[in-house]
mmCIF file as Biopython writes it, N, C-alpha, C and O atoms, coordinates in Angstrom:
data_model
#
loop_
_atom_site.group_PDB
_atom_site.id
_atom_site.type_symbol
_atom_site.label_atom_id
_atom_site.label_alt_id
_atom_site.label_comp_id
_atom_site.label_asym_id
_atom_site.label_entity_id
_atom_site.label_seq_id
_atom_site.pdbx_PDB_ins_code
_atom_site.Cartn_x
_atom_site.Cartn_y
_atom_site.Cartn_z
_atom_site.occupancy
_atom_site.B_iso_or_equiv
_atom_site.auth_seq_id
_atom_site.auth_asym_id
_atom_site.pdbx_PDB_model_num
ATOM 1   N N  . MET A ? 1  ? 33.404 13.340 150.243 1.0 0.0 1  A 1 
ATOM 2   C CA . MET A ? 1  ? 34.066 12.761 149.243 1.0 0.0 1  A 1 
ATOM 3   C C  . MET A ? 1  ? 35.544 14.309 149.047 1.0 0.0 1  A 1 
ATOM 4   O O  . MET A ? 1  ? 35.209 15.493 149.022 1.0 0.0 1  A 1 
ATOM 5   N N  . PRO A ? 2  ? 36.608 13.977 148.972 1.0 0.0 2  A 1 
ATOM 6   C CA . PRO A ? 2  ? 37.320 15.070 148.489 1.0 0.0 2  A 1 
ATOM 7   C C  . PRO A ? 2  ? 38.297 15.814 147.465 1.0 0.0 2  A 1 
ATOM 8   O O  . PRO A ? 2  ? 39.001 15.191 146.672 1.0 0.0 2  A 1 
ATOM 9   N N  . LYS A ? 3  ? 38.273 17.056 147.550 1.0 0.0 3  A 1 
ATOM 10  C CA . LYS A ? 3  ? 38.018 18.089 146.529 1.0 0.0 3  A 1 
ATOM 11  C C  . LYS A ? 3  ? 39.344 18.032 146.292 1.0 0.0 3  A 1 
ATOM 12  O O  . LYS A ? 3  ? 40.260 18.508 146.964 1.0 0.0 3  A 1 
ATOM 13  N N  . ILE A ? 4  ? 39.382 17.379 145.227 1.0 0.0 4  A 1 
ATOM 14  C CA . ILE A ? 4  ? 40.143 17.612 143.393 1.0 0.0 4  A 1 
ATOM 15  C C  . ILE A ? 4  ? 40.633 19.170 143.197 1.0 0.0 4  A 1 
ATOM 16  O O  . ILE A ? 4  ? 40.078 20.197 142.806 1.0 0.0 4  A 1 
ATOM 17  N N  . PHE A ? 5  ? 41.128 19.043 143.372 1.0 0.0 5  A 1 
ATOM 18  C CA . PHE A ? 5  ? 42.847 20.862 143.037 1.0 0.0 5  A 1 
ATOM 19  C C  . PHE A ? 5  ? 43.027 20.032 141.579 1.0 0.0 5  A 1 
ATOM 20  O O  . PHE A ? 5  ? 43.091 18.869 141.180 1.0 0.0 5  A 1 
ATOM 21  N N  . ALA A ? 6  ? 43.062 21.320 141.088 1.0 0.0 6  A 1 
ATOM 22  C CA . ALA A ? 6  ? 44.390 21.189 140.135 1.0 0.0 6  A 1 
ATOM 23  C C  . ALA A ? 6  ? 45.117 21.719 140.147 1.0 0.0 6  A 1 
ATOM 24  O O  . ALA A ? 6  ? 45.408 22.562 140.996 1.0 0.0 6  A 1 
ATOM 25  N N  . PRO A ? 7  ? 46.064 21.229 138.585 1.0 0.0 7  A 1 
ATOM 26  C CA . PRO A ? 7  ? 47.764 21.970 138.679 1.0 0.0 7  A 1 
ATOM 27  C C  . PRO A ? 7  ? 47.980 22.987 140.379 1.0 0.0 7  A 1 
ATOM 28  O O  . PRO A ? 7  ? 47.069 23.447 141.067 1.0 0.0 7  A 1 
ATOM 29  N N  . GLY A ? 8  ? 48.953 23.040 140.545 1.0 0.0 8  A 1 
ATOM 30  C CA . GLY A ? 8  ? 49.236 24.326 141.113 1.0 0.0 8  A 1 
ATOM 31  C C  . GLY A ? 8  ? 48.634 25.344 142.324 1.0 0.0 8  A 1 
ATOM 32  O O  . GLY A ? 8  ? 49.118 26.322 142.894 1.0 0.0 8  A 1 
ATOM 33  N N  . GLU A ? 9  ? 46.951 24.423 142.472 1.0 0.0 9  A 1 
ATOM 34  C CA . GLU A ? 9  ? 46.133 24.559 142.801 1.0 0.0 9  A 1 
ATOM 35  C C  . GLU A ? 9  ? 45.711 24.560 144.260 1.0 0.0 9  A 1 
ATOM 36  O O  . GLU A ? 9  ? 45.327 23.431 144.564 1.0 0.0 9  A 1 
ATOM 37  N N  . ARG A ? 10 ? 45.625 25.644 145.545 1.0 0.0 10 A 1 
ATOM 38  C CA . ARG A ? 10 ? 45.128 24.263 146.769 1.0 0.0 10 A 1 
ATOM 39  C C  . ARG A ? 10 ? 44.037 25.600 147.720 1.0 0.0 10 A 1 
ATOM 40  O O  . ARG A ? 10 ? 43.658 26.756 147.531 1.0 0.0 10 A 1 
ATOM 41  N N  . TYR A ? 11 ? 43.919 24.648 148.650 1.0 0.0 11 A 1 
ATOM 42  C CA . TYR A ? 11 ? 42.480 24.946 149.664 1.0 0.0 11 A 1 
ATOM 43  C C  . TYR A ? 11 ? 43.572 26.339 150.295 1.0 0.0 11 A 1 
ATOM 44  O O  . TYR A ? 11 ? 44.775 26.099 150.401 1.0 0.0 11 A 1 
ATOM 45  N N  . LYS A ? 12 ? 43.349 26.923 150.455 1.0 0.0 12 A 1 
ATOM 46  C CA . LYS A ? 12 ? 44.479 28.310 151.419 1.0 0.0 12 A 1 
ATOM 47  C C  . LYS A ? 12 ? 42.408 29.168 151.851 1.0 0.0 12 A 1 
ATOM 48  O O  . LYS A ? 12 ? 41.606 29.594 151.020 1.0 0.0 12 A 1 
ATOM 49  N N  . GLU A ? 13 ? 42.220 29.082 153.642 1.0 0.0 13 A 1 
ATOM 50  C CA . GLU A ? 13 ? 41.942 29.605 153.883 1.0 0.0 13 A 1 
ATOM 51  C C  . GLU A ? 13 ? 42.376 31.016 154.907 1.0 0.0 13 A 1 
ATOM 52  O O  . GLU A ? 13 ? 43.245 31.103 155.775 1.0 0.0 13 A 1 
ATOM 53  N N  . ASN A ? 14 ? 41.220 32.211 154.316 1.0 0.0 14 A 1 
ATOM 54  C CA . ASN A ? 14 ? 42.182 33.532 154.978 1.0 0.0 14 A 1 
ATOM 55  C C  . ASN A ? 14 ? 41.429 34.051 156.780 1.0 0.0 14 A 1 
ATOM 56  O O  . ASN A ? 14 ? 40.452 34.693 157.166 1.0 0.0 14 A 1 
ATOM 57  N N  . TYR A ? 15 ? 42.711 33.229 157.496 1.0 0.0 15 A 1 
ATOM 58  C CA . TYR A ? 15 ? 41.839 34.211 158.612 1.0 0.0 15 A 1 
ATOM 59  C C  . TYR A ? 15 ? 42.329 35.436 159.512 1.0 0.0 15 A 1 
ATOM 60  O O  . TYR A ? 15 ? 43.300 36.191 159.457 1.0 0.0 15 A 1 
ATOM 61  N N  . ASP A ? 16 ? 41.792 35.371 159.931 1.0 0.0 16 A 1 
ATOM 62  C CA . ASP A ? 16 ? 42.357 37.071 160.721 1.0 0.0 16 A 1 
ATOM 63  C C  . ASP A ? 16 ? 43.245 36.170 161.638 1.0 0.0 16 A 1 
ATOM 64  O O  . ASP A ? 16 ? 43.203 35.013 162.057 1.0 0.0 16 A 1 
ATOM 65  N N  . GLU A ? 17 ? 44.171 37.384 161.761 1.0 0.0 17 A 1 
ATOM 66  C CA . GLU A ? 17 ? 45.024 36.792 162.861 1.0 0.0 17 A 1 
ATOM 67  C C  . GLU A ? 17 ? 44.571 36.774 164.394 1.0 0.0 17 A 1 
ATOM 68  O O  . GLU A ? 17 ? 45.306 36.262 165.238 1.0 0.0 17 A 1 
ATOM 69  N N  . ARG A ? 18 ? 43.689 37.184 164.637 1.0 0.0 18 A 1 
ATOM 70  C CA . ARG A ? 18 ? 42.995 38.597 165.830 1.0 0.0 18 A 1 
ATOM 71  C C  . ARG A ? 18 ? 42.357 37.299 166.561 1.0 0.0 18 A 1 
ATOM 72  O O  . ARG A ? 18 ? 42.370 36.772 167.674 1.0 0.0 18 A 1 
ATOM 73  N N  . ASP A ? 19 ? 41.731 37.073 165.142 1.0 0.0 19 A 1 
ATOM 74  C CA . ASP A ? 19 ? 40.472 35.703 165.248 1.0 0.0 19 A 1 
ATOM 75  C C  . ASP A ? 19 ? 41.684 33.958 165.274 1.0 0.0 19 A 1 
ATOM 76  O O  . ASP A ? 19 ? 42.033 33.486 164.191 1.0 0.0 19 A 1 
ATOM 77  N N  . ILE A ? 20 ? 41.783 33.807 165.570 1.0 0.0 20 A 1 
ATOM 78  C CA . ILE A ? 20 ? 42.805 33.138 165.275 1.0 0.0 20 A 1 
ATOM 79  C C  . ILE A ? 20 ? 43.907 33.033 166.974 1.0 0.0 20 A 1 
ATOM 80  O O  . ILE A ? 20 ? 44.354 32.101 167.643 1.0 0.0 20 A 1 
ATOM 81  N N  . GLU A ? 21 ? 43.946 34.405 167.064 1.0 0.0 21 A 1 
ATOM 82  C CA . GLU A ? 21 ? 44.377 34.084 168.977 1.0 0.0 21 A 1 
ATOM 83  C C  . GLU A ? 21 ? 43.598 34.004 169.550 1.0 0.0 21 A 1 
ATOM 84  O O  . GLU A ? 21 ? 43.622 33.486 170.667 1.0 0.0 21 A 1 
ATOM 85  N N  . GLN A ? 22 ? 42.427 34.576 168.903 1.0 0.0 22 A 1 
ATOM 86  C CA . GLN A ? 22 ? 41.100 34.564 170.189 1.0 0.0 22 A 1 
ATOM 87  C C  . GLN A ? 22 ? 40.580 32.816 170.362 1.0 0.0 22 A 1 
ATOM 88  O O  . GLN A ? 22 ? 40.225 32.351 171.445 1.0 0.0 22 A 1 
ATOM 89  N N  . VAL A ? 23 ? 40.617 32.179 169.331 1.0 0.0 23 A 1 
ATOM 90  C CA . VAL A ? 23 ? 40.506 30.824 169.784 1.0 0.0 23 A 1 
ATOM 91  C C  . VAL A ? 23 ? 41.506 29.576 170.207 1.0 0.0 23 A 1 
ATOM 92  O O  . VAL A ? 23 ? 41.051 28.451 170.411 1.0 0.0 23 A 1 
ATOM 93  N N  . VAL A ? 24 ? 43.189 29.947 170.339 1.0 0.0 24 A 1 
ATOM 94  C CA . VAL A ? 24 ? 43.708 29.417 171.297 1.0 0.0 24 A 1 
ATOM 95  C C  . VAL A ? 24 ? 43.773 30.146 172.650 1.0 0.0 24 A 1 
ATOM 96  O O  . VAL A ? 24 ? 44.218 29.460 173.570 1.0 0.0 24 A 1 
ATOM 97  N N  . LYS A ? 25 ? 43.396 31.471 172.962 1.0 0.0 25 A 1 
ATOM 98  C CA . LYS A ? 25 ? 43.625 31.459 174.344 1.0 0.0 25 A 1 
ATOM 99  C C  . LYS A ? 25 ? 42.276 30.829 174.887 1.0 0.0 25 A 1 
ATOM 100 O O  . LYS A ? 25 ? 42.285 30.358 176.025 1.0 0.0 25 A 1 
ATOM 101 N N  . ALA A ? 26 ? 41.175 30.798 174.167 1.0 0.0 26 A 1 
ATOM 102 C CA . ALA A ? 26 ? 39.825 29.777 174.555 1.0 0.0 26 A 1 
ATOM 103 C C  . ALA A ? 26 ? 40.473 28.498 174.543 1.0 0.0 26 A 1 
ATOM 104 O O  . ALA A ? 26 ? 40.055 27.903 175.536 1.0 0.0 26 A 1 
ATOM 105 N N  . THR A ? 27 ? 40.840 28.172 174.259 1.0 0.0 27 A 1 
ATOM 106 C CA . THR A ? 27 ? 41.295 26.303 173.849 1.0 0.0 27 A 1 
ATOM 107 C C  . THR A ? 27 ? 43.006 25.988 175.453 1.0 0.0 27 A 1 
ATOM 108 O O  . THR A ? 27 ? 43.413 25.083 176.180 1.0 0.0 27 A 1 
ATOM 109 N N  . LYS A ? 28 ? 43.320 27.362 175.153 1.0 0.0 28 A 1 
ATOM 110 C CA . LYS A ? 28 ? 44.412 27.190 176.107 1.0 0.0 28 A 1 
ATOM 111 C C  . LYS A ? 28 ? 43.678 27.874 178.006 1.0 0.0 28 A 1 
ATOM 112 O O  . LYS A ? 28 ? 44.390 28.129 178.977 1.0 0.0 28 A 1 
ATOM 113 N N  . LYS A ? 29 ? 42.358 27.971 177.950 1.0 0.0 29 A 1 
ATOM 114 C CA . LYS A ? 29 ? 41.205 28.171 179.172 1.0 0.0 29 A 1 
ATOM 115 C C  . LYS A ? 29 ? 40.962 27.203 179.676 1.0 0.0 29 A 1 
ATOM 116 O O  . LYS A ? 29 ? 40.607 26.917 180.819 1.0 0.0 29 A 1 
ATOM 117 N N  . GLY A ? 30 ? 41.299 26.239 178.155 1.0 0.0 30 A 1 
ATOM 118 C CA . GLY A ? 30 ? 39.533 24.825 178.930 1.0 0.0 30 A 1 
ATOM 119 C C  . GLY A ? 30 ? 38.776 24.878 177.663 1.0 0.0 30 A 1 
ATOM 120 O O  . GLY A ? 30 ? 37.871 24.064 177.848 1.0 0.0 30 A 1 
ATOM 121 N N  . LEU A ? 31 ? 38.668 25.255 176.766 1.0 0.0 31 A 1 
ATOM 122 C CA . LEU A ? 31 ? 37.897 24.797 175.799 1.0 0.0 31 A 1 
ATOM 123 C C  . LEU A ? 31 ? 38.628 23.990 175.035 1.0 0.0 31 A 1 
ATOM 124 O O  . LEU A ? 31 ? 39.763 24.116 174.573 1.0 0.0 31 A 1 
ATOM 125 N N  . SER A ? 32 ? 37.716 23.021 174.949 1.0 0.0 32 A 1 
ATOM 126 C CA . SER A ? 32 ? 38.189 21.985 173.772 1.0 0.0 32 A 1 
ATOM 127 C C  . SER A ? 32 ? 38.058 22.581 172.371 1.0 0.0 32 A 1 
ATOM 128 O O  . SER A ? 32 ? 37.293 23.478 172.017 1.0 0.0 32 A 1 
ATOM 129 N N  . LYS A ? 33 ? 39.457 21.532 171.234 1.0 0.0 33 A 1 
ATOM 130 C CA . LYS A ? 33 ? 39.335 22.230 170.192 1.0 0.0 33 A 1 
ATOM 131 C C  . LYS A ? 33 ? 38.417 22.491 168.771 1.0 0.0 33 A 1 
ATOM 132 O O  . LYS A ? 33 ? 38.376 23.349 167.890 1.0 0.0 33 A 1 
ATOM 133 N N  . GLN A ? 34 ? 37.492 20.832 169.194 1.0 0.0 34 A 1 
ATOM 134 C CA . GLN A ? 34 ? 36.336 21.364 168.175 1.0 0.0 34 A 1 
ATOM 135 C C  . GLN A ? 34 ? 35.581 22.686 168.903 1.0 0.0 34 A 1 
ATOM 136 O O  . GLN A ? 34 ? 35.699 23.793 168.378 1.0 0.0 34 A 1 
ATOM 137 N N  . GLN A ? 35 ? 34.853 22.523 170.056 1.0 0.0 35 A 1 
ATOM 138 C CA . GLN A ? 35 ? 34.102 23.330 170.860 1.0 0.0 35 A 1 
ATOM 139 C C  . GLN A ? 35 ? 34.875 24.418 170.138 1.0 0.0 35 A 1 
ATOM 140 O O  . GLN A ? 35 ? 34.235 25.103 169.341 1.0 0.0 35 A 1 
ATOM 141 N N  . ALA A ? 36 ? 36.661 24.763 170.377 1.0 0.0 36 A 1 
ATOM 142 C CA . ALA A ? 36 ? 36.678 26.371 170.043 1.0 0.0 36 A 1 
ATOM 143 C C  . ALA A ? 36 ? 36.698 26.578 168.164 1.0 0.0 36 A 1 
ATOM 144 O O  . ALA A ? 36 ? 36.969 27.565 167.479 1.0 0.0 36 A 1 
ATOM 145 N N  . SER A ? 37 ? 36.389 25.523 167.878 1.0 0.0 37 A 1 
ATOM 146 C CA . SER A ? 37 ? 36.502 24.947 166.267 1.0 0.0 37 A 1 
ATOM 147 C C  . SER A ? 37 ? 35.338 25.818 165.357 1.0 0.0 37 A 1 
ATOM 148 O O  . SER A ? 37 ? 35.530 26.720 164.542 1.0 0.0 37 A 1 
ATOM 149 N N  . LYS A ? 38 ? 34.059 25.195 165.815 1.0 0.0 38 A 1 
ATOM 150 C CA . LYS A ? 38 ? 33.198 24.850 165.746 1.0 0.0 38 A 1 
ATOM 151 C C  . LYS A ? 38 ? 32.318 26.944 166.370 1.0 0.0 38 A 1 
ATOM 152 O O  . LYS A ? 38 ? 31.376 27.547 165.856 1.0 0.0 38 A 1 
ATOM 153 N N  . LYS A ? 39 ? 33.236 27.361 167.595 1.0 0.0 39 A 1 
ATOM 154 C CA . LYS A ? 39 ? 32.022 28.811 167.804 1.0 0.0 39 A 1 
ATOM 155 C C  . LYS A ? 39 ? 32.803 29.979 167.323 1.0 0.0 39 A 1 
ATOM 156 O O  . LYS A ? 39 ? 32.523 31.175 167.241 1.0 0.0 39 A 1 
ATOM 157 N N  . TYR A ? 40 ? 34.007 29.194 166.988 1.0 0.0 40 A 1 
ATOM 158 C CA . TYR A ? 40 ? 34.347 31.149 165.982 1.0 0.0 40 A 1 
ATOM 159 C C  . TYR A ? 40 ? 35.151 30.431 164.495 1.0 0.0 40 A 1 
ATOM 160 O O  . TYR A ? 40 ? 36.130 30.973 163.982 1.0 0.0 40 A 1 
ATOM 161 N N  . GLY A ? 41 ? 34.570 29.226 163.989 1.0 0.0 41 A 1 
ATOM 162 C CA . GLY A ? 41 ? 34.183 28.915 162.464 1.0 0.0 41 A 1 
ATOM 163 C C  . GLY A ? 41 ? 35.582 28.961 161.962 1.0 0.0 41 A 1 
ATOM 164 O O  . GLY A ? 41 ? 35.897 29.538 160.922 1.0 0.0 41 A 1 
ATOM 165 N N  . ILE A ? 42 ? 36.272 28.433 162.614 1.0 0.0 42 A 1 
ATOM 166 C CA . ILE A ? 42 ? 37.772 27.858 162.352 1.0 0.0 42 A 1 
ATOM 167 C C  . ILE A ? 42 ? 38.291 26.729 162.175 1.0 0.0 42 A 1 
ATOM 168 O O  . ILE A ? 42 ? 38.078 25.899 163.059 1.0 0.0 42 A 1 
ATOM 169 N N  . ARG A ? 43 ? 38.960 26.406 161.235 1.0 0.0 43 A 1 
ATOM 170 C CA . ARG A ? 43 ? 39.028 24.712 161.094 1.0 0.0 43 A 1 
ATOM 171 C C  . ARG A ? 43 ? 39.472 24.629 161.921 1.0 0.0 43 A 1 
ATOM 172 O O  . ARG A ? 43 ? 40.093 25.533 162.478 1.0 0.0 43 A 1 
ATOM 173 N N  . LYS A ? 44 ? 39.263 23.058 162.481 1.0 0.0 44 A 1 
ATOM 174 C CA . LYS A ? 44 ? 40.353 22.373 163.857 1.0 0.0 44 A 1 
ATOM 175 C C  . LYS A ? 44 ? 41.548 22.280 162.453 1.0 0.0 44 A 1 
ATOM 176 O O  . LYS A ? 44 ? 41.137 23.156 161.692 1.0 0.0 44 A 1 
ATOM 177 N N  . ALA A ? 45 ? 42.375 21.849 162.021 1.0 0.0 45 A 1 
ATOM 178 C CA . ALA A ? 45 ? 43.077 21.451 161.806 1.0 0.0 45 A 1 
ATOM 179 C C  . ALA A ? 45 ? 43.916 22.527 161.920 1.0 0.0 45 A 1 
ATOM 180 O O  . ALA A ? 45 ? 44.543 22.549 162.979 1.0 0.0 45 A 1 
ATOM 181 N N  . THR A ? 46 ? 44.107 23.353 161.219 1.0 0.0 46 A 1 
ATOM 182 C CA . THR A ? 46 ? 44.592 24.944 162.027 1.0 0.0 46 A 1 
ATOM 183 C C  . THR A ? 46 ? 44.870 25.355 163.225 1.0 0.0 46 A 1 
ATOM 184 O O  . THR A ? 46 ? 45.964 25.672 163.691 1.0 0.0 46 A 1 
ATOM 185 N N  . LEU A ? 47 ? 43.384 25.334 163.924 1.0 0.0 47 A 1 
ATOM 186 C CA . LEU A ? 47 ? 43.778 25.026 165.399 1.0 0.0 47 A 1 
ATOM 187 C C  . LEU A ? 47 ? 44.805 24.734 165.703 1.0 0.0 47 A 1 
ATOM 188 O O  . LEU A ? 47 ? 45.722 25.471 166.065 1.0 0.0 47 A 1 
ATOM 189 N N  . GLN A ? 48 ? 44.771 22.776 165.514 1.0 0.0 48 A 1 
ATOM 190 C CA . GLN A ? 48 ? 45.878 22.106 165.860 1.0 0.0 48 A 1 
ATOM 191 C C  . GLN A ? 48 ? 47.314 22.776 165.917 1.0 0.0 48 A 1 
ATOM 192 O O  . GLN A ? 48 ? 48.064 23.053 166.852 1.0 0.0 48 A 1 
ATOM 193 N N  . PHE A ? 49 ? 47.425 22.978 164.043 1.0 0.0 49 A 1 
ATOM 194 C CA . PHE A ? 49 ? 48.625 23.315 163.705 1.0 0.0 49 A 1 
ATOM 195 C C  . PHE A ? 49 ? 49.091 25.210 164.394 1.0 0.0 49 A 1 
ATOM 196 O O  . PHE A ? 49 ? 50.138 25.853 164.313 1.0 0.0 49 A 1 
ATOM 197 N N  . ARG A ? 50 ? 47.851 25.509 164.967 1.0 0.0 50 A 1 
ATOM 198 C CA . ARG A ? 50 ? 48.814 26.612 165.574 1.0 0.0 50 A 1 
ATOM 199 C C  . ARG A ? 50 ? 49.427 26.165 167.158 1.0 0.0 50 A 1 
ATOM 200 O O  . ARG A ? 50 ? 50.437 26.448 167.803 1.0 0.0 50 A 1 
ATOM 201 N N  . LEU A ? 51 ? 48.362 25.415 167.351 1.0 0.0 51 A 1 
ATOM 202 C CA . LEU A ? 51 ? 48.806 24.982 169.269 1.0 0.0 51 A 1 
ATOM 203 C C  . LEU A ? 51 ? 50.099 24.035 168.952 1.0 0.0 51 A 1 
ATOM 204 O O  . LEU A ? 51 ? 50.324 23.378 169.968 1.0 0.0 51 A 1 
ATOM 205 N N  . SER A ? 52 ? 51.058 23.714 167.888 1.0 0.0 52 A 1 
ATOM 206 C CA . SER A ? 52 ? 51.775 22.569 167.827 1.0 0.0 52 A 1 
ATOM 207 C C  . SER A ? 52 ? 53.048 23.562 168.184 1.0 0.0 52 A 1 
ATOM 208 O O  . SER A ? 52 ? 52.931 24.735 168.538 1.0 0.0 52 A 1 
ATOM 209 N N  . ASN A ? 53 ? 54.264 22.856 168.019 1.0 0.0 53 A 1 
ATOM 210 C CA . ASN A ? 53 ? 55.364 23.541 168.150 1.0 0.0 53 A 1 
ATOM 211 C C  . ASN A ? 53 ? 56.122 23.587 166.723 1.0 0.0 53 A 1 
ATOM 212 O O  . ASN A ? 53 ? 57.257 24.035 166.567 1.0 0.0 53 A 1 
ATOM 213 N N  . LYS A ? 54 ? 55.418 23.124 165.850 1.0 0.0 54 A 1 
ATOM 214 C CA . LYS A ? 54 ? 55.251 23.644 164.341 1.0 0.0 54 A 1 
ATOM 215 C C  . LYS A ? 54 ? 55.049 25.071 164.104 1.0 0.0 54 A 1 
ATOM 216 O O  . LYS A ? 54 ? 56.184 25.546 164.112 1.0 0.0 54 A 1 
ATOM 217 N N  . PHE A ? 55 ? 54.511 25.666 163.972 1.0 0.0 55 A 1 
ATOM 218 C CA . PHE A ? 55 ? 54.071 26.855 164.358 1.0 0.0 55 A 1 
ATOM 219 C C  . PHE A ? 55 ? 55.406 28.161 164.901 1.0 0.0 55 A 1 
ATOM 220 O O  . PHE A ? 55 ? 55.615 28.413 166.088 1.0 0.0 55 A 1 
ATOM 221 N N  . LYS A ? 56 ? 56.069 28.753 163.877 1.0 0.0 56 A 1 
ATOM 222 C CA . LYS A ? 56 ? 56.754 29.975 164.606 1.0 0.0 56 A 1 
ATOM 223 C C  . LYS A ? 56 ? 56.267 30.902 164.082 1.0 0.0 56 A 1 
ATOM 224 O O  . LYS A ? 56 ? 56.140 30.724 162.871 1.0 0.0 56 A 1 
ATOM 225 N N  . LYS A ? 57 ? 55.687 32.491 164.678 1.0 0.0 57 A 1 
ATOM 226 C CA . LYS A ? 57 ? 55.149 33.642 163.513 1.0 0.0 57 A 1 
ATOM 227 C C  . LYS A ? 57 ? 56.704 34.132 164.106 1.0 0.0 57 A 1 
ATOM 228 O O  . LYS A ? 57 ? 57.295 34.361 165.161 1.0 0.0 57 A 1 
ATOM 229 N N  . THR A ? 58 ? 56.969 34.108 162.118 1.0 0.0 58 A 1 
ATOM 230 C CA . THR A ? 58 ? 58.109 35.017 161.524 1.0 0.0 58 A 1 
ATOM 231 C C  . THR A ? 58 ? 58.224 36.276 161.345 1.0 0.0 58 A 1 
ATOM 232 O O  . THR A ? 58 ? 57.204 36.850 160.963 1.0 0.0 58 A 1 
ATOM 233 N N  . GLY A ? 59 ? 59.106 36.858 161.493 1.0 0.0 59 A 1 
ATOM 234 C CA . GLY A ? 59 ? 57.959 38.511 159.944 1.0 0.0 59 A 1 
ATOM 235 C C  . GLY A ? 59 ? 59.478 38.044 159.074 1.0 0.0 59 A 1 
ATOM 236 O O  . GLY A ? 59 ? 60.231 37.173 159.511 1.0 0.0 59 A 1 
ATOM 237 N N  . HIS A ? 60 ? 59.737 38.840 157.741 1.0 0.0 60 A 1 
ATOM 238 C CA . HIS A ? 60 ? 59.605 39.163 156.022 1.0 0.0 60 A 1 
ATOM 239 C C  . HIS A ? 60 ? 61.508 39.638 156.701 1.0 0.0 60 A 1 
ATOM 240 O O  . HIS A ? 60 ? 61.857 40.366 157.630 1.0 0.0 60 A 1 
ATOM 241 N N  . GLY A ? 61 ? 62.407 38.715 155.584 1.0 0.0 61 A 1 
ATOM 242 C CA . GLY A ? 61 ? 63.874 38.587 155.689 1.0 0.0 61 A 1 
ATOM 243 C C  . GLY A ? 61 ? 64.411 38.989 157.087 1.0 0.0 61 A 1 
ATOM 244 O O  . GLY A ? 61 ? 63.810 39.248 158.130 1.0 0.0 61 A 1 
ATOM 245 N N  . SER A ? 62 ? 65.684 38.963 156.792 1.0 0.0 62 A 1 
ATOM 246 C CA . SER A ? 62 ? 66.979 38.637 157.960 1.0 0.0 62 A 1 
ATOM 247 C C  . SER A ? 62 ? 66.572 39.266 159.355 1.0 0.0 62 A 1 
ATOM 248 O O  . SER A ? 62 ? 65.873 40.178 159.796 1.0 0.0 62 A 1 
ATOM 249 N N  . PRO A ? 63 ? 67.269 38.426 159.724 1.0 0.0 63 A 1 
ATOM 250 C CA . PRO A ? 63 ? 66.619 39.153 161.109 1.0 0.0 63 A 1 
ATOM 251 C C  . PRO A ? 63 ? 68.215 40.469 161.451 1.0 0.0 63 A 1 
ATOM 252 O O  . PRO A ? 63 ? 69.363 40.224 161.080 1.0 0.0 63 A 1 
ATOM 253 N N  . PRO A ? 64 ? 67.664 42.142 162.435 1.0 0.0 64 A 1 
ATOM 254 C CA . PRO A ? 64 ? 68.866 42.921 162.233 1.0 0.0 64 A 1 
ATOM 255 C C  . PRO A ? 64 ? 70.320 42.995 162.579 1.0 0.0 64 A 1 
ATOM 256 O O  . PRO A ? 64 ? 70.461 43.467 163.707 1.0 0.0 64 A 1 
ATOM 257 N N  . ILE A ? 65 ? 70.971 42.818 162.241 1.0 0.0 65 A 1 
ATOM 258 C CA . ILE A ? 65 ? 72.601 42.227 162.752 1.0 0.0 65 A 1 
ATOM 259 C C  . ILE A ? 65 ? 72.652 43.658 163.345 1.0 0.0 65 A 1 
ATOM 260 O O  . ILE A ? 65 ? 73.855 43.715 163.602 1.0 0.0 65 A 1 
ATOM 261 N N  . LEU A ? 66 ? 72.092 44.965 163.769 1.0 0.0 66 A 1 
ATOM 262 C CA . LEU A ? 66 ? 72.453 46.154 165.220 1.0 0.0 66 A 1 
ATOM 263 C C  . LEU A ? 66 ? 71.992 45.928 166.148 1.0 0.0 66 A 1 
ATOM 264 O O  . LEU A ? 66 ? 71.104 45.112 165.900 1.0 0.0 66 A 1 
ATOM 265 N N  . THR A ? 67 ? 72.028 46.220 167.544 1.0 0.0 67 A 1 
ATOM 266 C CA . THR A ? 67 ? 71.713 45.810 168.646 1.0 0.0 67 A 1 
ATOM 267 C C  . THR A ? 67 ? 71.135 47.100 168.713 1.0 0.0 67 A 1 
ATOM 268 O O  . THR A ? 67 ? 71.399 48.122 168.080 1.0 0.0 67 A 1 
ATOM 269 N N  . GLN A ? 68 ? 70.370 46.890 169.519 1.0 0.0 68 A 1 
ATOM 270 C CA . GLN A ? 68 ? 69.674 48.880 169.877 1.0 0.0 68 A 1 
ATOM 271 C C  . GLN A ? 68 ? 70.923 49.485 170.803 1.0 0.0 68 A 1 
ATOM 272 O O  . GLN A ? 68 ? 70.413 50.223 171.646 1.0 0.0 68 A 1 
ATOM 273 N N  . ASP A ? 69 ? 72.006 49.454 170.917 1.0 0.0 69 A 1 
ATOM 274 C CA . ASP A ? 69 ? 72.872 50.185 171.511 1.0 0.0 69 A 1 
ATOM 275 C C  . ASP A ? 69 ? 74.149 50.695 170.112 1.0 0.0 69 A 1 
ATOM 276 O O  . ASP A ? 69 ? 75.049 51.508 170.322 1.0 0.0 69 A 1 
ATOM 277 N N  . LYS A ? 70 ? 74.000 50.241 169.235 1.0 0.0 70 A 1 
ATOM 278 C CA . LYS A ? 70 ? 75.038 50.424 167.964 1.0 0.0 70 A 1 
ATOM 279 C C  . LYS A ? 70 ? 72.912 51.117 167.043 1.0 0.0 70 A 1 
ATOM 280 O O  . LYS A ? 70 ? 72.406 51.460 165.975 1.0 0.0 70 A 1 
ATOM 281 N N  . LYS A ? 71 ? 72.833 51.065 167.384 1.0 0.0 71 A 1 
ATOM 282 C CA . LYS A ? 71 ? 71.715 52.235 166.237 1.0 0.0 71 A 1 
ATOM 283 C C  . LYS A ? 71 ? 71.235 53.732 166.261 1.0 0.0 71 A 1 
ATOM 284 O O  . LYS A ? 71 ? 70.461 54.454 165.632 1.0 0.0 71 A 1 
ATOM 285 N N  . SER A ? 72 ? 72.206 53.825 167.438 1.0 0.0 72 A 1 
ATOM 286 C CA . SER A ? 72 ? 71.457 55.409 168.341 1.0 0.0 72 A 1 
ATOM 287 C C  . SER A ? 72 ? 72.758 56.140 167.673 1.0 0.0 72 A 1 
ATOM 288 O O  . SER A ? 72 ? 73.782 55.461 167.750 1.0 0.0 72 A 1 
ATOM 289 N N  . PHE A ? 73 ? 72.849 56.997 167.238 1.0 0.0 73 A 1 
ATOM 290 C CA . PHE A ? 73 ? 73.870 57.170 166.524 1.0 0.0 73 A 1 
ATOM 291 C C  . PHE A ? 73 ? 74.445 58.606 167.830 1.0 0.0 73 A 1 
ATOM 292 O O  . PHE A ? 73 ? 75.497 59.220 167.650 1.0 0.0 73 A 1 
#
């Protein structure tokens, strides 16, 4: 039975970024998604999202405007 959340509440797992990177590397080396998710304890849906084209890791804020040449005075 699915979990029912209160308004404004969501399910959120906090994974260590290094652990997720290890799982992604393991799947790229040939381990199946299901085996990797069980071995490392990371949900299969999280792994599938990280392997998809939808995931893009970005920094906070807008990108810098100046190039490396203009930064040094």
